[in-house]
N, C-alpha and C positions, 0 to 999 in steps of 0.2 A: 814928798813926791816931787818929781821934776818933769812932769809931762809938758812938753812944749809944742806938740803938734798932734792933729787929729787926721785920721784917714778913715775910709769906710770900705767894706767888702760887700758887693752886691751879687746876688745869685744869678742874675741875668735870665730870669724865667720868661717863658712865652707859652701861648696856647698852641696846641697841636696843629690847629688849622691856620694859625697866623704867626709864624715865627718872625716875620719882618716887623710886625707891630710890636711884639715884645722886645725885640732887639733894639728897635728905635726908642722905646721907653727907657731902656737901660742907657743908651747913648745920651738921651736928654737928661737922665738922672746924673750922669757924670758931668755934663755941662752945668747942671744945677749945683752940684757939689763944688765945682770950681768957683762959681759965683759966690757961694757961701764962704769960701776961703779954706776949704779942706786941703790938706797937703797932698793926699793921695786918694786914688780910686782904684780898687782892686777887684778882679773878677775871678771866679772859679772856672777851671776847665773841667767840663763834665761830658762824659761819653755815654751815648745811648739814652740820654735824658733830655728833657725840655730845658736846655741850658746851653752855654757857650762851649762848643766842641773844639774850637781853635782859638785860644786866648790871643795868640799873636795876630791873627787875622782881625779879630774884633778890636784889639787895642790899636792896630793900624788905622782902623776907621775912627776910633775915638780920638786919635791924635789929630785928626783933621777938623775936629769939632771943638778942640780945646787948645790952650796956649801955654799953660803953666803947671797944671796939676800933674803929679806923678801918676803913672799908669802901670799897675802891677798885676802879676799873675799869681794867684794864691789858691791853689798851686797847680802846676802841671805834673801829673803822674808820669814819671820818667819811663816807666816800664813799657809804654806803648810808643816811645819816641826813638827815632834815629838821631843820635846826638848831633851829627853834622847838619842834617836837614833842619832840626829844630833850631840850632844856633843861627842858621841862615834866616829863618822866618823871624826870629826875635831881633836879629840885627837889622833886618829891613824895617820892622816896626819901629825900632829905635831911631833909625835914620829919619823916618817919616815924622817922628815925634820930636826930633832935634834933642835927643838925649834924655828922654823922660821915662823910659821903660825900666821897671823894676822886675827882674826875672825871678820868680819863685818856683821852686821845684819840690817834689816829694817822691818817695818810692811808693811801692804798692801798685796794684792793677785792679781797680774796681771793675766788676763784671767780667773777670778773667775767664770764667767758664763759658761765656758767650762770645767774647771779643778777641781773646788772644789768638785763637786759631785763624781768625779772619785777618788779623793784622800781620802775623808773621808767617813766612814760609819756613818749613822745617820745624823741629822740635824746640819750641821757645823755652821749654822747661830747662834746657841746658844753657841758656843764655845768661849772662850777667845783667840783671835788671835792677840793680840797687844803687848804692852810693857811688860806685865806680862809674856808672853811666852818667850820673849827675856831674861828676868831676870831669868827664870827657867833654860834656856839653860846655861847661864853663871854660875849659881850655880852648875849645874851638872859638868861643867868644873873644878870647884874648888875641886871636888873629895870627897864630903861629904860621909861618910859611910852610908849604908842602914841598916835598922833594929836597934836593940839596941846594947849595948856594948858587949853582949854575942853572937850575931848572927855571925855564921860562915857558909861558903859554902865549899864544897869539890869538887875538880877537880882532875884529875889524877896527883898524886905526890904533891898535894898542899892542904892545909887548910888555909883559909884566911877570913878576914872580907870583906864583899861585898861592892864594890864601882865601879864607872865607870872605865873601863880598855880599853886601857892603860891610866893610869893617868899621865899626863905631867904637872908638877907644872909650873905655870907661864902663861899658856895659857889663863886662865880667865883674867889675868892682861894685856893680849894682845888682848882684845876684844873691838870692835868699834861699833858705831851706826851711821847710815846715817841720820843726822838731817837736815830737810828741813824747819822747822817752829819754832816759839818761843816755843811752847809746847814741841816739840820733842827735841829741844836743851836743854831746862830746864830739861827734864827727863834724858837725857844722862849725864848731869853734876851730877845730884843727884844719878844716878845709878853707878857712878864711872867708866864709859866707856870712851874711847877716842872718838873724834868727827871727822866724815867724813862729809864734806860739799862740794858739787860739783857745777855743772853749772845750777842747777835748785833749786830754793828756793821759799818759800811762804811768801808774805809780809803781811799776816794777822796780825793785831795788831801793825803794824809798819807804821809810818807816812812818807812813802817814796815809790816811785816806781823805785828808782835807785838800780840796782842789787847789786853793791858793798856795798852801804850803808845798804841794808837789810841783806846781808851776814855778814857784820861787826856786826850788831845788834844781829844776831843769835849766833855768836861767843862770844860776850860780855855776852849774857844771859847764855850761857853754862859755862863760867868762873865763873859768880856770883852764879850759882846753884851748884857749887862743882867741876867744871872742871879745876880750877887753878892748874897748874903744870902738867896737862895731855897733851897728844899729840893732836894736831889739824892739820888735813891734808886738805888743800884747793885744790880742783880740778877744772881745767878749760881746755877747748879745745884750745890748741895752735898748730899752724901749721907753723913752721919755714920754710923759703924758701931758706936759705943761699946756700945750695948745690943742690937744685932742679934745673932741667933744665927749660927753659922758658915755655914749654908746661905744665909741671907738676905744676909749680907755678901758672899758669893761671887756671888750673883745681882746685887747692886748693882755689883760690879766688872765683871762680864760686860756689864752694860748700858753702863757707861762705856767699856769697850773697843770696843763696837759702834759708838760715836759718835766715837771718837778720831780716826779717819782724816780726818774733815772739818775738824779743827782744825789740820792741818799746812800749809795753804796758803790763800791768798785765792781766792775764787771769782767768776768772771764779771766783767763790765765795771765793776760797782760795787765790786769787790774785797771781797766780803763775807767776814767772819771770824766764826768760832764759838769761844766760850770752851770750854776743857776742863772737863768735869764733875769735881768734886773729891769723891773717895770715900775714906773712912778715918776714923780717930779725929778728934774735933773739934779737939783740940790741934794735930794735924798740918795740918788744913784751915786753922785760924787762922794758923798760921805761913806757909802759902803765900799767904794773902790779905794778910798784913802785908807781904810782899815784892812785892805786885802794884803796878805803876805807877799804876793807877787810884785807889788809896787813898793815894798819896803826899801828904805835906803840900804839896808844890809844886803839886799839882793844885788846891788849894783845899779847903775843908772838905767832906768827904763824911761825913755823920753817920748815914746810914741804909742798912742792908743789907736787901735783899729776897731771901729764900730762894725760888728758883723750883723748885717740886716737879715731878718728871718726870711726863710724861703716863701712862706705862705701869704705874704702881705701884698697889697696893691701898691702901684707906683705912687699914688697920692699919700698912702701911709708912709712910704719911704721919704717923701719930701718933708712931711711933717716931722718925722723922727730926726732927719738930718738937720732941719731948722732948729729944733729944740736942743739937740745934742751939742750945738755950738757953745751952749752955756757951760759945758763941762770944762773946757780949757781954762777960762779965767778962774773958776773955782779951784781946780787942781793946782794951777800955777800959784795962786795966792796961798795955798796950803803948803807949798814946798818949804 
């Protein structure tokens, strides 16, 4: 293994009657993670739920509370977004962070039956809401000028060629896609984006129902399609118990047991697979990861591990998990 950096993904939960309190907890958790030395903090974008509905807005706030940690979106469902407006919001957050935003995208439209008709005017079912929409967003991030070479716009005290503002060079090259299938991994490699792969994958087209084997195949497909040399972040739910008290450790194990059944077989036409949550001492977790096919040298270099924090836990649990999980890096590095 060659894991050389750790990041974490936080759900950004809050109580229905106190969104400010929950969001403040998440901001403090990101500050906490920076102090612990994590390379990145990632947030989910969730619509109609008790979570972060605008990742760009939230990370703009997080950028003012931190100085070095990368701030990522994992992921923004592109179906609900206007590519140019989303690119503007991400560029503004990137300017505020001084170049620390990692822009992660996916296709799909959660809660489409409730939300799509509210978001769009006209028949959204005829719109292109997939990979091409992601590609358009990334192209806007590159800052191409609008109009012809002679086109100028005037604003108070300024005459300029029009393009997305603020333009933050490099943000397009810090763009990611959440690949869960052979097709999406292949597209990600060809599009020149970095790859996010987490604890849910699709085994369609792969002759295996073993989660690690399937994830390794997705990473290999990404590398062959043009992703060689780009970043791959593998995410798993891990819950170390080293500094947890006995009652807390048992609660963690009960949580993992409640989700274990879903890991035993592929689900549906896409043959969706779920990774097993890893609960226990950090040395034991590291040993299991080292034996995982997704981290095998034959898969190609996977240098980044992203700890996915469970939805259901308290911020104090998250702090304990992040503190204990720091022990993962020296163990995995020494095993390389």
